[in-house]
N, C-alpha and C positions, 0 to 999 in steps of 0.2 A: 329852184331854178329849172326852167324848161330845158329839155334835151334837144331843142332845135338850135342849130348853129345859125346865127344871123350875122353875116359878115359886116364889118365896120365900113368897108369901102376904102380902107387905107392899109391894106395888108403889108405893103413894103415898109411903111412906117411902123406898123404894129410889131413886125418881126424884130426890129432893132429896139423898140421901146420895151419889149419883153424883158430885156436885160437891165433896164432902168429900175426895175422893181427890186433888184438885188444891190445892196451896198457891198461893193467889192472888197472894202476894207473890214467888213464884219467877219469875225472869226467863225461865226456859225455858217457862213456861206462856204461850202466846200469847193475848193478850187477844182477838184477832179470832176465835180458835177458840171461846172461851167465849161471845162475843157471837153466834156462829153457832148456838148451842144454845138449844133451848126445851124446857121441861117440858110434856108433853102429858098431859091427863086426857081420857079418852074412854069411849065405850061400844062394847064388842065383842060378838060373838055366836058361838055354836058352830053346828055343822051342823044342829041341831034348832031353831035360832032363839032359844035361851035367851040372854039378854043379861046382861052384868055390866060394872061400872065397872073401868077399868084405867088405869095410869099408866106413862109411859115418857119417854125423852129423845130429841128429834129434833135432828139435826145436819146442817148443810149443809157438806160437805167441799169445801174449795177450797185451791188452792196448797199442798198438803201432799205433798212428794215421797215420803214414806213410805207414803202411801195413794193414790198416783196411779191405781191400778187399781180403787179403790173407786168405787161409784156416787156421784153428787153428794149424794144425800140418804140418810141412814142413821138407824137407830133403835138406841139403847142401852137395855138393860133389865137389871135385876138378875136373877140366877138362882142357884139352889142348884147348886153345883158339887162335884166330888169333893174339892176343897180346902176346901170350906165355903161360899164365897160369891164371886161374880164378876159382872161386867157383860159382856154380849155385844153385838156389833154385827151387824146384818143390814141388807140393803137395805130402805129404807122401803116400796117397792112390794110386796116380798115380805111384809113384816110386816103391811101393811094387808090384803092378801088372806088370809094365814094366820089372822089374828085377826078377820077380817070387821069391821073398824073401821067403825062406822056414824056416829059423831059424834066430834068432838074439839074441845078448847079448848087453845090454846097460851098459855104464860106465859113471860115473861122471868125471869131470876134475881131481878131487883129486885121484880117483881110477886109472885113466890113468897115472897120474904122478908117483904113487907108482909102478904100473906094468911096466912102461917104465924104471924106474931106476933099478928095480929088474932084468928085463930081458935083458936090454941093447938094446931094439928095440921097435918099435911102434906097434907091433902086427903082426899077431894075437897071443893072449896069451892062447887060448884054443887049445889043440892038434888036435882035429878033424877039426878045421878051418885051422890050419897050413898045414894039409895034402892036403888041396884043394887050396893052393897058387901056382900060376905060375909054374905049373908042366911042361909046354911045351914052356914057353916063350911067349905065346899068350896073348894079352891084350884083355880082354873081356868087354862087356857091352856098346858098341857103340849103341846109339839110335838116329835115325833121328826124326825130328819134335817133340822134347820135348817141352811141354808147360811151358817154363821158367817163373817163377815169378820174379826172380831177378838174377843179376850177380854181383859179387864183383871181380873186377880185382885186381891182386896183383903182387908185384915185388918179392914175395917169389919164390925160386927155388925148384923144386921137388928134392927129394933125390934119391939115387940109390938102395934102398932095393927092392929085387925082390919079390914083394908080390901079385900083382893081376894078 
C-alpha cells in the first residue's frame, strides 16, 4: 500500500463508520480500547492558509502488546486505498502538524450517537465547522509519504454526504 493519504471526501461519515468495523458484542473487542477513542471534528489549513472542516478518530494507545512501539496518541482516518477503502493510523503529533489543525472538538461514541440521531447526519454539528465543508467540491488533505503506523482495510462503503 502506498504511503500517500488520499482522502475519501466523506471524512465525517468515515469517522463514525470506523466504529462499524468492530462488533461491539465480540469479546475480543476490548471495551477499554473503544473508550479510549474519540471522534474529532476540527478545522485544518493548507500552506496558503485556506481552511476546511475535517473529521478523524483519536485514540490513546495503552497496554496493547501488539502496538507497544506505537506512540501513546494516534489518529485513525478513512482513506481511499488500492483495495477501495481503508483506515490508516498515524501519530497524533504528526497528523496535527501535517494537517495544520487549528481547532478541534472531541466527542465520545455516546455523544456522536445522540448528535447523529438529533441532526440526521454524521456532522459537523457545530455551525462554524459546517461553514467550512466542501464549499467548492474539492477534496482536501492528500499527503504523500505519510508515516503510517497501521492500516485497517474494510469492506465498508463510503456514503455520499458532501462534507470534506
